[in-house]
C-alpha positions in Angstrom: -5.3 39.1 0.7 -3.1 35.9 1.3 -2.8 33.6 -1.3 -2.8 29.7 -0.1 -0.5 27.5 -1.6 -0.2 23.9 -1.5 2.5 22.1 -0.5 3.2 19.5 -3.2 4.7 17.5 -0.9 1.8 17.5 1.6 0.7 13.9 0.3 4.2 12.7 0.4 4.2 9.4 2.7 7.3 8.2 3.7 6.0 4.9 4.8 4.1 4.1 1.4 7.4 5.2 -0.4 9.3 2.5 0.6 9.7 0.6 -2.9 8.2 -2.7 -1.8 5.2 -1.1 0.3 5.0 1.4 -2.6 4.3 -1.9 -4.8 1.7 -3.2 -2.7 -0.2 -0.7 -2.0 -0.4 -0.3 -6.5 -1.5 -4.2 -6.4 -3.9 -3.8 -3.9 -5.3 -0.4 -5.0 -5.6 -2.3 -8.5 -6.9 -5.8 -7.3 -9.3 -4.7 -4.4 -7.4 -7.6 -2.4 -5.6 -9.8 -2.7 -4.0 -13.6 -1.4 -0.7 -13.3 0.6 0.8 -16.0 -1.7 -0.5 -14.1 -5.1 1.2 -10.7 -3.5 4.3 -12.4 -3.3 4.6 -13.9 -6.8 3.0 -10.6 -8.5 5.9 -9.0 -6.7 8.8 -11.5 -6.6 9.1 -11.3 -3.1 10.4 -13.5 -0.6 7.4 -14.4 2.2 9.5 -12.8 4.9 9.8 -9.5 3.0 6.0 -9.4 2.1 5.3 -9.8 5.6 8.1 -7.2 7.2 6.4 -4.7 4.4 2.5 -5.6 4.6 3.1 -5.9 8.4 4.5 -2.0 8.5 1.0 -1.2 6.6 -0.7 -3.1 8.9 0.5 -1.4 11.7 -0.2 1.6 10.4 -3.6 1.4 9.5 -3.3 1.3 5.6 -3.7 -2.4 5.0 -6.1 -4.5 6.7 -5.7 -8.7 6.2 -8.8 -11.5 6.4 -8.1 -15.3 7.5 -9.9 -17.8 6.1 -9.2 -21.9 5.3 -9.3 -22.5 1.7 -8.3 -26.1 0.6 -7.6 -27.2 4.2 -5.0 -24.8 4.5 -5.1 -20.9 6.1 -5.0 -18.3 3.7 -4.5 -14.5 4.2 -5.7 -11.7 2.3 -5.0 -8.2 2.0 -6.3 -5.1 1.3 -6.0 -1.2 1.6 -8.1 0.7 4.1 -9.8 3.5 3.6 -7.3 5.3 5.0 -4.5 3.4 3.1 -6.3 4.2 -0.2 -6.3 8.0 0.9 -2.3 7.6 2.2 -1.5 5.9 -1.3 -3.5 8.3 -3.3 -1.9 11.3 -1.7 1.8 10.3 -1.9 1.0 9.7 -6.0 -0.4 12.8 -6.5 2.9 14.3 -4.3 5.3 12.3 -6.7 3.1 13.5 -10.1 4.1 17.3 -8.2 7.5 16.6 -7.2 8.1 15.5 -11.1 5.8 17.9 -13.0 3.0 16.0 -14.2 
């Protein structure tokens, strides 16, 4: 009989692990959806840095954006996709396994 050991690193996601992307995922996981400017303010990031990291998450299918006009201005809202939530929560579980929680 063989014993299967689960690899604590199995859920580790290099894309999510980058500090700004991890913070974006954490905020979106809690908020559900957030407007780009609110994310920028909450995370203390420049628009270009947030755009770069959000773009990487969008390209991976972890985040989706919704555009709409509000107060006569184009606004962008971001939210985690089901795949993004799975990646984020898997990454958190891997980090907890690493630190022994």
